[in-house]
N, C-alpha and C positions, 0 to 999 in steps of 0.2 A: 396183340398186346405185347408191351416188351417192361417189364420192372426195370428200375434204372436209380440204382443208389446214388445219390447228390451229393452227398460230404465224401468223395474220393481226394479232394487236395491233388490232383494232377499234376500243377504249376505252382512252385513258390512265385509268390511275388516279392520282388526287389526294387522293383523300380520306384522312385521317389524317398529312399532311404525307408522302406518300408521292411518289418521283420515279424515275424512268426504267423506270416498269412499267406493263405493259399487259394489259387480260382481251379475250379473246377467247370468248363465250357459245360454247357447243357441241350441251349437249342437253340439254331441260328435258322435263316431262312435266304430264300432267292432274295431276300429285301437286306435293310441296314439294320434287323434288331437280333438281339442276341441277349440270351439269358446265361446267365452262370453265377454258378455257388458259390460264395466267401467266406471260408473257414479262419477265423484268429483263435489263437490259441493264447494262455494267460501272456499278459503284457503285449500282444501282437497289436502293431500299426499297420496303417494305411497311409503310407506318408502325404502331404501336403500334396496335391495336382489338380490342374483343373478339371472339370468332366469334361471328356471328349465330346459328348453328345449328350442330351437328355437322360436321366439316369434316373429309374426308381430303384431305392437301397430298401430292401422289406427285410427286419430281422425276423428268421421265424426262431432260435434259439437263441436263450444265454441273454447277457447286458453287455453293455459297450456306453461308448461316448462317441461324439460325432461335435467337429470344430467345424463354423463355414465360414465366408470370408471376414463375417465381422469380428470372428476372433474368439467369439461364446462357443465353450463347451457345453454340451446340453447332453444330459443322458439319456441311453436308447434301450429297450429290452423288446422281448419276442411279442410280436403284435404292432409293433412300431414299424414307420415306413417315410423316408424323406427322398422328395424328390428333388433332384439338383438341375440347374438348368443348364445347358451348353456353355461350359467358359467358367463354369463357377468353382472356384477355391475349395476345396475339402479335405480333411483327414478323418479319418476313423481308426477308432482303436476299443480294446477291452483291457480289463485287469483279472478277468476270469477265462471267459469265453464267449464267442459270439458268432453265430452262422447268418448270413443274410444270401437270399438273391437278389440279383443287380438286374433289371430288364433296361435296358438299353436301344434307343430310337430315334431317328429325327420326329420333332413334333408329338415326343410321347406327354402326353397328361392324364391326370388324374379325376377320376370322378367324383364329384363330393355325393354326401347322400341322397340331397335331394335329385339327382340324377338320377337313380333309379326307378 
């Protein structure tokens, strides 16, 4: 067993005009799936960019907002998940603080409650 701090903010995110955001790679495997912790401080944003592959963005603390390809800004908070399709343009940010886990992989889908 290993205990791993997930919010280590190992790499500043500067691509796409991002500010106040950091990424901590957490897990990956022999395939194309990756799990990353994203930390956004007050006023932090991850600039508009296309999802490189299907991406599940799961907010685990704080609150913020997302903007999808329709340009509509939606509020998100802890316990909210967003699934972006490969190529889907999106932006995320916060006025206060937001920590999210991003799971990326080809063909990633979500299960509906009736699937359990």
